[in-house]
N, C-alpha and C positions, 0 to 999 in steps of 0.2 A: 162460697164453696164448691160450689155443683160446678160452675165456671172453668176455675182453677183447676177441678180434675179432669174436665176435658182437655183443659189446654196442655196439659200434662199427659193424658194418652194419646192427643194429638200430634207433642213432641217423641213418644216411642214409637207411634206408629214410622214419622218421619224418620227417625236413626233406625229402625228395623229396615225400612225401607231402602234407605242409602247403604248400609251393610251389605243385604242380600246383593244388590245391583254390587257393590266392588267384591264379594265373592264369589257372583258368577263370571265376573269378566276376569278376579284371579286364577279360577280354575281355567278359563279356558286360555288365558295367556302360560300357565303350565302345562296344557295340553297340549298345546302348539309346539311350546319348548323341548317336551320329549320328543314328538314327531320331527320336531327339523334335529334332534341329535340321532335319531334312529339311524335318518336318512342320511347325516354326513355320517357319520358311522358306517353305514352299508357302501357308501362312495368311497371313503377312504380303503375299507377294504379291499373292494372291486379294485380300486387302483392295483395297490399294491399286489396282488394277483395279477393283473393283467400285466405289470412290467415286472414278472418273474419272467427272468430266459428262460426257464425250461419249460413254463407255460409257454413264453412265445414262440420256442422251437415245437414244439409238439402240435399246438396246434395251425402253426406255416405246415406242416409234415402232413396232416393230416387233412388241413382243405387243398395241397396241393396234389393230394393219392384223386385220381378219378373215380375212385367207388368209393360207396359207404361203408363204413367199420362197422363189425358186425357187434354186436352186444359183449361178444364174448370174448371176441376181440379187447375191448374196452372194459373189462370188467378187472380190475387188478392194477390196471394201466397205471404209469406214471401220474398222469393227470389226476386219477381219482383218487390217488394215494396224496398228492399233495392239496386237491381242492378236503378231502374229508379232515385232514390234519389242521389247515384253515380253519375248518368249520369246527374243531375241539378248540382251537385256540381261541377264537373271538365268540363265540356261542351264538354264531349266526342261525335264521331256520335252515338255509341253504346256500352253496356256493353251486351254481352251473357252470360249465366250460364251454363252449358251442362251436364249430365252423363258420365259415364264410355263408351254409347252408342249414343254420340254424340246427346243424345233428350233435345233441348233444352228448360231449364226450368227458363229462365228469357230474355224476348228479347224484343227491343225497340216496336216492332209491335206484340199486342196480338195473333193476328193470325198466329202469327209463332209457338206461343208456342204449346209444342208436338211435333214437329217434326224434322227431324233429320237435323244440320248444312248444309252448303253446300260447308264448307268448311275443308281440311283436317286437324283433330283432333287427330292423332294418334302420333304426337312428345309429348304431354301433355300427354297425356295416359301412354305414355315409360316416365313420369318423365323430361322431357326436355324444357325450355323453349325459344318462339320463337318468332321473329320481322320479321314483314317484309310486301311487301304493295302488297295487294290482292284485289281481287273483287269477292264482295258476293252480298248477296242480296237486300241489302241498299247499292252496287256501291263502286267506288274504296274506299281505306280508306289505313292508315297505322296502323295496328296491330300486337297486343303483345297480344302471349297466354303463361298462364302460369298455372300448373298444382294444381288443389284442391285436397288436401291429408285428407287421412280420419282421422278426430283427434285422433284415438285410435290405427293404425296400420302404419299411415302415407303413405299406399300407394295411388297411386294418384286414383281416383274416376271420378273427372272429370275434366273440364278445366273452365275457366274463359278467356274472348275475348273479350279486349278494342278498339276500333277503332276510328279513329280522320279522318274526309273529310279534304280532299287535300284543300278547301274555309277555311278554319280553319288554316289548317298547313300556309298557301302562305298568311294569311293576312295581314302580317307583310313586305312579298315580295316589295308591292310599296313601302315605307316607304326606302325602302333598293335600291331600284334603283333607286329614289327618289336622295338619296345621295351619290350613286357611281355616277350617271350622273352629279352631281355638283360639284362634286371631279374629274372628266373626263373634266369637261369643265375649272374649273380651269387651269388644268396641262395643259391643251390645249394652253390657257391664256395668261402662264406662259413659255409654250415652245415655243411662237411666240417671245413674248417680248425678251426673251433667246437668241433665235437666229437673232434676230434685232440687238439686241446690240453685237452679237460676231461679224456678219456682216459689222457693222461698226467700231468696233473695229480692227477685219482682216483689211479693208479698211483701215483704218490711221498707221497701224505696216507696208504694205504692200507699202504705199504711194499712196494707189489706183490703184497698179499694178495689173493684173490680173494674171491668173496663168500662164497661154501659155507665159506671157510678161516676169514673173517672173524667166519660163523655160530658155527662148532667155539671159535672164538679165545674170544667173546662168554663160551660157556658152560660151557668149562674157567675161565675166571676167574670167572666166579661161584661156582663150583662149590668151588676155590681161597681165595678170598677168605673164604667162609662157612664152607670146612671147616676152615683152620687155628685153632689156639689165639692166635696172636701178633697184635698188630696190623699191617696192611700199609697201609699211603699212599705214594701214588706223584705226583710233580708234576713238570710239562714243563719246559724249558729256563727258560722264565719264571717258573718258584716257581710257578705257579698248581697246588694240587692238583686231580689230574684221580680217582685212584680213592684212596676208603678205605672201610677194614670196618666192621662194626659193633663191633671188638673195639678196633681204630683211636681212633675215637670216646669210645668209654667209659673208655680209659684217659687222652686229653687233657681228655676231658672235652669236647667241643665236638661237637654235632651235626652241623651245616650245613658239613664240611669243605670237600667238593670247591666247584670255582670261587673258592676264599680264597687268598691270596699265603702261603707258610712265613710271611714276616716280619711279617705281619698281625695274625697268632693269639694269643688273650690265653693265653700261655706263658710261662715265666720265661725268663729267658735262657740256661741250660745248656740247657734242652729246643728252644729255637729253633734254638740253636748247633747239636746234634745231629743234630737233624730237616733242616739245609742240610748236613752231612755239614761243617762247621766243626771241626777237632780243638782241642781246648782243649788248655788249656796245661801237662797235665798227662800228657798222653799225644805230651808234644814229645819223649822218648828211649825212647816205644815204637816198634816195627815200622812201618810206613806200613800196611802191609794190617789189623793190628792197630786198629778204629776204635771199639767197643763201650766205653763208656764207663758206669758206673751212675750214674744221675739219680733224684732221690727227685721224684715227681711226687706231687702231694696226699698220700693214702695208700699211694701204689704207690713202688715201687723199681724200677724198669724199665731197661732197657739199650737203647741203639738205634744199630741197625747201617744205615750206608747201602749204597748199592752204587749205583752209574751205571749207566742203559741203554744199548746204543747198537744200531743197526743198520745195515749198510751206510756205516759210517764215518759214521753220524747220530749224534748226541745229542737220546737222546731224554727224559733226565731223571734224575729219581733216585727208587729204591725206597727207604723207611726201614721197616723193620722192628722192631716195637717188642714187644718180650717181658717181661711181666710176671714178676719174680725178687721180690716179696714171699713167696710162699710160701718161696723158695730161702730168702733170706736169714732170716727166722724161723728156717727151719728150722737153717739152718747157728748160729743164735744156740743155739736151743736144743741142738744138738748139742755146742757149746763149753761149754755149762752142762753137758753131762755128762761131758763131757771132764774139764774142770777139777775135778768131786766126785770122776771117775775116779784124776786127777794126784793127787787129796788123798789119797784111800786110798793109792795105791803109796805116798805119803811116808810116811803113818803106818803103812803095814806096814810098808814099810822100815825103821822109826826102831824098831818094835816087835821088829824080828826084831833090830836091834842091841842092843837092854835085854836082851831076854831070851839074846843071846850067853854078853853083859856077866855076866849074872846066872849061866848054868850055868857058865862059865868059874868065876867065885869060887866057885861050889859044888864044882865037880869038886876045885877047887884045896884043898876043905877052909876054905875062908873065910867062912863061914856067916855067920859077924856081920857082915864087911865089906860080903857079898851083901846083908843084910838092909838094914843102911844105906843102901846103894845104892839099893833101890828104894824106903827112906822119903826118900830127896833126891825119887826120880824124881816120886811121889807129889805131896811138896810143892810142886818148880814146877810139876804140873799144876793145882794148886790156885792158888796163889799171881796174886794181880793182875797185869797187863803181863805176863802169860806169851805164849805161842804165838799165843795166843787170845785176848782179853781179851773175851768175850762170855758171858757168864757169864748176864746179865740175860736175852738173848734165846733164847727158847723154840720159837717157831714153826718146825716142822720145815723147810719148804721153806725158808727164810730160812735158817734155820741151817745146813744143810746148804751151802747155796749162795755165804754169806758164809766159814763153814771152806773151803770151795774154792778162793777168793778169796783167803783167807787165805795157806792152801799157797802158790799161785801168785806172790804177793806175798813172802813170806817167803823162794821161793826165787831173788827179782832183787834182796833186801836190802832190802826195803817189810816195815816192821812195820804190818798191817790191824788196826784193834782198832775195835768196836762202839760207839760213845756210853754214857757212863753214864746219858743221859736218854731211853735208846733204851727203846718200850712200845709191844709188839705184842701185844695179847689175841686177836683176831680169826686168824681161818686163812685163807691164801692161795687165792683162787678161780679167776685167772687166771693161772697160773703162767708160761705164754709169754709174754705182753706184762711181767710181773714180772720175768723173767730178762733181757730184752732189754734193757729200761731199766737194770736195777740193773749186769748184766755190764757196760752200755758207759760207766757213768758211772762205777765201781770200776776198769775197767782203763782209759780214758783217765787215771781219778789216779794208781793204781799208774805208769802211762808217765811223766806230771809228774812223780811225786817220785825217779823213777831218776835224769832226768835236775839233779832239786833238788840242793842242801847235805843235810850231814850232821844232825840225825840225819833220816831219810828214812821217811817217816809216812804213812800214808790213813787215816781217821776216817769212818766210818759211823754214823750216826743213822737208825733206823727208827722213827715213830708213826702209829698207827690209828687213825681214828676214825669208828667205823661200817664203812662201805665204801670207807671211802676210806685209801690210803697214801700216808704224806710220806714222801718218801727225801730224805737230806742228805749227800753225800760232797764234804768237802773234804780237801787234801792240803797236801803240803810242798815242793810244785815252784815255781817262776821266776812262776808265775802267768798269764793269760790275756794275749796280746799286743796284739790289735785284738778289744774285748768287743763292736763290731758286726759282724764279719766271721765271730763262732764259731760259728752255728746254720746259717752259711753253705751251700750241697748245691754249690759252685763250687772245687774243688779248686784248691788253692794254693800251687804250688811255691816261691813265689818268700818264702813265713815263712819266718823262722829255722829251720834246723833242730831246734832246742830245743823248738820249740813243738811240742807234742803238741794243743792243744785245737781243733778246728775244721779238722782233712786229711783226713775223710774223711766217708762217708755216715754215721756213725753215731750223732751229735749231731741232726743231720737225720733222722735215723729217729725216735727216739724220743722227739722234737719232735713227728713227728708221731702215732705214736702215741699219747700223752699226749692231746693233741687230739684222738683219735680215741675215746679215752675219755672226753671231755670234762675232762679235766685240761691240765696245762701242763707245762713244761721251762722253767726258766730259771736264768742266772745270777745267784746272790748275790752274790757278790763276784769279781772278776776279780785279786786278789792285786795280785801286780807286782814288782819289784826291791825289798829292804831289810827284804820282810814275809811274811807266812806265802803260801800257794798259793793258787788257786781255788776256789770256795765251788759246785757246782752242786745247786740242788735240783728236787725231782719230786715232782707231787701226782696222784694215779693213783685216779680213784673209779670204782666200783664192782670191783675187784680183792680184795677183803676179803667173808671172810662170819664169822658166830659162830662159835664152837668148840662143837661138840657135845654137851661136854662141860665144866665150869667146869674152869680149869686148878688143879694142885693148892694148897689155902691157899687158894682164892675162894670166896665162900658163893654159891649158886644164884640 
């Protein structure tokens, strides 16, 4: 508040200085105008008197007379009468008429008649008019001197001098000063009011923050925006973006965010809805405070949190925090793959322990032939096609481990997972993270679909490699895809039939984007449907395979 008062006083001082300067200029201009009017009036009167025929004749006669006229002869003469009448009519201080020697032929003071004037008269005798401010026997005055010409030859034979006293010239100056003072007072009052209004408006716009506080706020904002790893985007009540850091621009793929409306950005609908703070249908049953919803944006999986901002009960807009969770989702998929393999090992260990217990019990009971027969049955079962995992022709270690783990999980849910007989993988997986994410998502979706399908429940996986490209085909015995146009949509749709398992999250959009980033694709080969088989999804992943270091057993180098 102290700084605001100082600013107000400084504004008032500036307004006062401007008004004072303007007042001085206006007064100076007014005085100059009054002086110019007095000089113009004097010159006009002098010309009029000098052009009078009686004046020209009288002055020419006096100049032609070799002697000097006496005071007595000039008193009451025609020139004195004419000059006195002109003085009375015009309000001039004096009207003086002289001959070619400067002898006064007419003067307001009769005692001065017949004497030489006290001011210079050579300019008039040279035929030139002059206007000036001079001091003479009657004091300072604005005077004009005009030559009097001979009526026959037009040669200057004398002069007419007309003067106005300063008191008569500036008699309108008090009125002028009063007007200027009134205008200055009004301008000063208006300036004070405007300064106060501007101060109040600035306080509202800056929310009461002082300039030093604004400077600190800008520094802190720059430090925070450039220091955080998340994208930060802020927009006002009019939906126009006011703040956006480089991370937000990178994640959204738009460089010129500031100054654009949220709904005018070229972004997917779910992203616009999340930035605008509009809860999706999938959030209808959640807590109102839980507004974060994962959305797929280009090759990123992001979470967008929006928080309204207000100060002093005034809505300032919304801040959106954009968190890149692509690495987290990828790591989660990897952990799920590891967990699947661990679970498969646990199931195998548990089954192996049970078999050891059975074998040990038979041997403890002395039934060695029965134990031998039991072990032969177990061995035959593991070798028979269509057993727990019919994938004998798949030899790639990573794919074998992943599919075995998924087969174990599927078996616990009552689904038989098999590897198609046409599968052939000769290379070695060089991008296990991407392959695991795509294959695991497709298999998990297929297993879930098969669970909701009719008996028998199965999932079939076919894997083929061609150079560095891996082609995956996953089919199931489920009920198929209900809406093949929305299967890869990243918009959660709770209105879909609960039995529909494809297109209900970010799994399919994620694997599609991963394949696109690799230069491949994921597509729905067969939607399936009622009365037929389930859905068939295919994926083509370039650059995820490499040639083996050693040829497989039975192959030539």
